[in-house]
N, C-alpha and C positions, 0 to 999 in steps of 0.2 A: 801559921808556922807548920811546916811539914814534919811529920813524925819520922823516926828512923824506920819504922815498919813501912811507911809509904815509900820511902826512898829505896828500901830493899826490894819492895814489890816492883817499883819502876825499873830498877836494874835488872831484875829477873825478866820482866816483860821485854826489855830491850834485847837481852841475850836471846830470848825465845823468838822475838820478831826476826832477828838476823838469821837464826837457824831455820825458821819457817821459810824465809825467802830462799835460802840455799837448798832446802829439801824440795821446794816447789820447782826449782830449776834443774833438778837432776833428770838426765835423759832416761828414756825407757831402757836403753841398753845398759846404762850404768846402774839402774835400779836393781838389776840382777847380779851385778859384780859382787865379789866376796870381800868383806872387810877382814883384813889380816888379824887385827887385834881380837875381834870377837869370833871370827870364823863363820859369820852370818852374812847373807846377802845384804846389800845396802838397804833395801826396803825393810827387812826385818830389823836392822839396827835403827832405822828411822822410827819404826813402830815402837821399838823398845824405848827410845827417848820419849815419844808421845805418851805411852802408857806409864812410863816411869814417873812422870810428873804427878800422877794420882797416888802412886806408892809414896813418893816423897812428901806429898801433902799429909798422908797418914802418919808418917814418921814425925813430921813437924807437930801435928796435932797431939800425938801421944807424948812427945817430949815436952811440949808446952803445957800439958795437963788438961787439954781440951777433950781428949778421948783416951780411953783405956784400951782400945782395940789395937792389937799388934798387926801392922800392915802386912807382915809376912805370914801371919796365921800360923806361926810356929815352924814354918818350912825354911829350909836353907835357901838363900838367895840364888845360888847357882842352880839348884833344882828348879826353882821358879823360872829363871832365865832360860834354861834349856827347854822347859815345857812351852814357854812363850814362843821361842824360836820355831819349834815344831808346829805349833798351832797357827802361826802367822807367816808361814813360808811363802804364801802366794798373795800377801797383802797388797792392796792397791795404794797408789800414791794419794788418791782422793780420800780413801778411808783414813790413811795415816794423818793427812793434813786436818781432817775434820776432828779426829781424836786429839791431835796436838793442840788445836785451837781451844777445844772444850777443856782440856786438862790444864792448859796454861792459865786460862781464865779462872778456873777453880782454885789452882794453887796460888795465883796472885791475890785472889780474894781472901784467902786464908792468911797469907803473909801480911797483907795491908792492915788487918785489924789486930795484930798481935800487940800486946802491951810491952813496955820496957822490961817488966818482970818476967814475962813469958820468953822474951828473947834471951834472957840470961839462964833460963832453966836448962839442965843438961841431963843426959842419961846415956848409958851404954847401949848402943844399937844392936850389937852382936857380941856374943861371948868372946872375951879376950881383946876386944877393940876398946880404945880409949873413949871415954864419954865425949859427947859433942853437945855444945849448946845449940839452941834453936837458931841463933844467929849463924853459927858455923854450918848448920844443916842447910840454911838458905844459901850461904855463900859457896860452900863446897859441894853439897849434894844437889841442890836445885840448879844452880848455874853450872857447876862443874860437871854434872851428869850430861848436860846438853853439850858443853864445849868438848869434853873428852870423846864422846861418841861421834860428834860431828867431825873431829879431826880424822877419825878412822874412816868415816864416810867420804870425806874429801879425798883422802888418799886412794881409796878404792875407785871412786868415780874418776879421778885423774888418770889412773892406770888404764881404766876402761876407755877413756877419751883418747889416750895416746895410741891405743891398739886399734880403735875404730877408724 
């Protein structure tokens, strides 16, 4: 019998695999196109997705009671994202895909072993935001982070393709 955690991990892996294929297929010209929603080049947005999986893993572990470490380290998420964008302005697709694969495997491994009790635990992730359960973090943060940024990447890449 499959556990709910195993099913959640499998759905995450499916979302990630589809995103990885799309990222791998992005042309070099589109890699530098600007994503309207984020204001970042496509490559930086793809890197943000890849590295975000590690942050989301930390948020899940903290909410589930596995770790007490704050994945934000007390910093504002927007400050972290702006610094990340500057540090990764020239990131290669090869590096993004390697990081993506590593962090997807890491996050899926964490999701897969969560107990039913851990899936129900919740906490406020940021001041003023409603608490989220671990299950919601998986569904909305892990999967949603990928799909939301991928939509922006698709839009920027399609504009670049129509111009080229």
